[in-house]
C-alpha positions as CSV (number, residue, x, y, z in Angstrom):
1,X,85.3,107.8,74.9
2,X,85.3,107.9,78.5
3,X,87.0,103.9,78.2
4,X,89.7,105.6,76.3
5,X,90.7,107.5,78.8
6,X,90.6,105.4,81.5
7,X,92.5,103.2,79.8
8,X,95.2,105.9,79.0
9,X,95.4,107.0,82.0
10,X,96.0,103.5,83.6
11,X,98.4,102.2,81.1
12,X,100.9,105.3,81.4
13,X,100.6,104.6,85.2
14,X,101.5,101.5,84.8
15,X,103.9,102.2,82.3
16,X,105.7,104.9,84.6
17,X,105.8,102.3,87.7
18,X,103.3,104.5,90.1
19,X,102.5,102.7,92.8
20,X,100.1,104.0,95.6
21,X,102.2,104.7,98.5
22,X,99.9,101.5,101.2
23,X,99.1,98.5,100.0
24,X,96.1,97.3,100.0
25,X,96.3,93.3,102.0
26,X,94.5,90.7,99.6
27,X,92.4,89.8,102.9
28,X,91.8,92.6,103.9
29,X,87.6,93.4,103.6
30,X,87.6,97.0,103.6
31,X,85.8,100.2,102.7
32,X,87.8,100.7,99.8
33,X,87.5,97.6,98.3
34,X,83.3,97.7,98.5
35,X,83.4,101.7,97.0
36,X,86.3,100.9,93.9
37,X,84.4,97.4,93.2
38,X,81.2,100.3,93.2
39,X,83.6,101.9,90.4
40,X,84.3,99.8,88.1
41,X,81.2,98.6,88.5
42,X,79.8,102.1,87.4
43,X,81.8,102.4,84.9
44,X,81.9,98.9,84.0
45,X,78.2,100.2,82.9
46,X,78.5,103.1,81.6
47,X,80.9,102.3,79.4
48,X,79.0,98.6,78.7
49,X,81.9,96.4,78.8
50,X,83.1,93.7,82.0
51,X,84.7,95.4,84.4
52,X,87.6,92.7,84.7
53,X,89.7,96.2,81.9
54,X,89.5,97.9,85.1
55,X,90.2,95.2,87.9
56,X,93.6,94.2,86.9
57,X,95.0,98.1,86.8
58,X,93.9,98.6,90.0
59,X,95.1,96.2,92.3
60,X,98.5,96.7,90.4
61,X,98.4,100.1,91.3
62,X,97.5,99.3,94.8
63,X,100.2,96.5,95.3
64,X,97.8,94.0,96.0
65,X,100.2,91.0,95.0
66,X,102.8,90.8,92.5
67,X,101.6,91.4,88.5
68,X,102.2,87.8,87.7
69,X,99.1,86.7,90.3
70,X,96.6,90.1,89.6
71,X,97.9,88.5,85.4
72,X,96.2,85.4,87.2
73,X,93.2,86.7,89.0
74,X,92.1,88.9,86.5
75,X,91.8,86.3,83.8
76,X,89.8,84.3,86.1
77,X,87.6,87.2,86.6
78,X,87.1,88.1,83.0
79,X,86.4,85.0,82.2
80,X,83.7,84.2,84.1
81,X,82.7,87.6,83.6
82,X,82.9,86.7,79.5
83,X,80.7,83.5,80.5
84,X,78.0,85.4,81.8
85,X,77.7,88.2,79.1
86,X,77.8,85.5,76.4
87,X,75.0,83.3,78.6
88,X,73.0,87.0,78.8
89,X,73.1,87.6,75.1
90,X,72.3,83.5,74.4
91,X,68.8,84.8,76.1
92,X,68.5,87.9,73.8
93,X,66.1,87.2,70.5
94,X,68.0,89.4,68.3
95,X,71.4,88.0,69.1
96,X,72.3,85.0,66.1
97,X,75.0,82.9,67.5
98,X,77.2,81.8,65.2
99,X,78.4,77.7,66.5
100,X,81.2,77.3,64.5
101,X,83.2,80.5,64.7
102,X,82.4,80.4,69.1
103,X,84.2,77.1,69.0
104,X,87.0,78.3,66.5
105,X,87.3,81.4,68.9
106,X,86.9,79.7,71.4
107,X,90.4,77.4,70.7
108,X,91.9,80.5,69.1
109,X,90.9,82.0,73.1
110,X,92.5,78.6,75.0
111,X,95.3,78.7,72.7
112,X,96.3,81.9,73.3
113,X,96.1,82.2,76.9
114,X,98.5,78.8,77.1
115,X,101.0,80.7,75.6
116,X,100.4,84.2,77.7
117,X,100.3,81.6,80.8
118,X,103.8,80.1,79.9
119,X,105.2,82.9,78.8
120,X,104.7,84.9,81.5
121,X,105.3,81.6,84.0
122,X,108.5,80.9,82.5
123,X,109.9,84.5,80.9
124,X,108.9,87.2,82.1
125,X,109.2,89.1,85.2
126,X,106.7,90.7,87.2
127,X,107.9,94.3,86.2
128,X,107.9,92.9,82.6
129,X,103.8,92.0,82.8
130,X,103.3,95.2,84.4
131,X,104.1,96.8,81.7
132,X,103.2,94.9,78.4
133,X,99.9,95.1,80.4
134,X,100.2,99.1,80.7
135,X,101.2,98.7,76.8
136,X,98.1,96.6,75.7
137,X,95.8,99.0,77.4
138,X,97.5,102.1,75.5
139,X,97.2,100.1,72.3
140,X,93.0,99.4,73.1
141,X,93.0,103.4,74.5
142,X,94.4,104.5,70.9
143,X,92.5,101.9,69.0
144,X,88.8,103.5,70.8
145,X,89.9,106.4,70.0
146,X,90.5,106.4,66.9
147,X,87.0,104.8,66.2
148,X,85.5,107.3,68.1
149,X,87.2,110.2,66.1
150,X,86.4,108.4,62.4
C-alpha cells in the first residue's frame, strides 16, 4: 500500500506538470542527491522493489534533464538493478529458475525496449514521455491497491 500511494502521488505530480522550482544540475554533488538516494533506498527496501521506479519521477520533478534523457538513464539503472537482483535470487536455494521462461521474457523485454526507445526518439515529445510515465505509475498504483484490497 505504501508503494501504491507513493507511485500514485508521483504519477499525479508528473501528469499535472508539477516541478520543483529549483533545477538540480546533473554534475552537482550535494546533500540533496545523497539524501534523495538514501530515501529512495529506504523506501525501496521497505516495499521490497528496486529503486528505479522512484528514481525517474524524482529526476523529472527536480528537472535533472529532459524526460527522454531521464527515461534512458533510469532504464540503465533499472537494468543493472534487475541483473543484480536476478543474480541474488539465483543464490537462493529455494528459488527455481526456469531457463526457457527467462529466455522468452528476455527477448520480450529486449523487443519492448527497442520499440519504446524508437517511439521515444522518433515520435514522442519530452512532455508526452513525462505524461505517459505518470499514467503508467497510476496504472501500477491502482493495480497494487486493487490487489491489496481484494
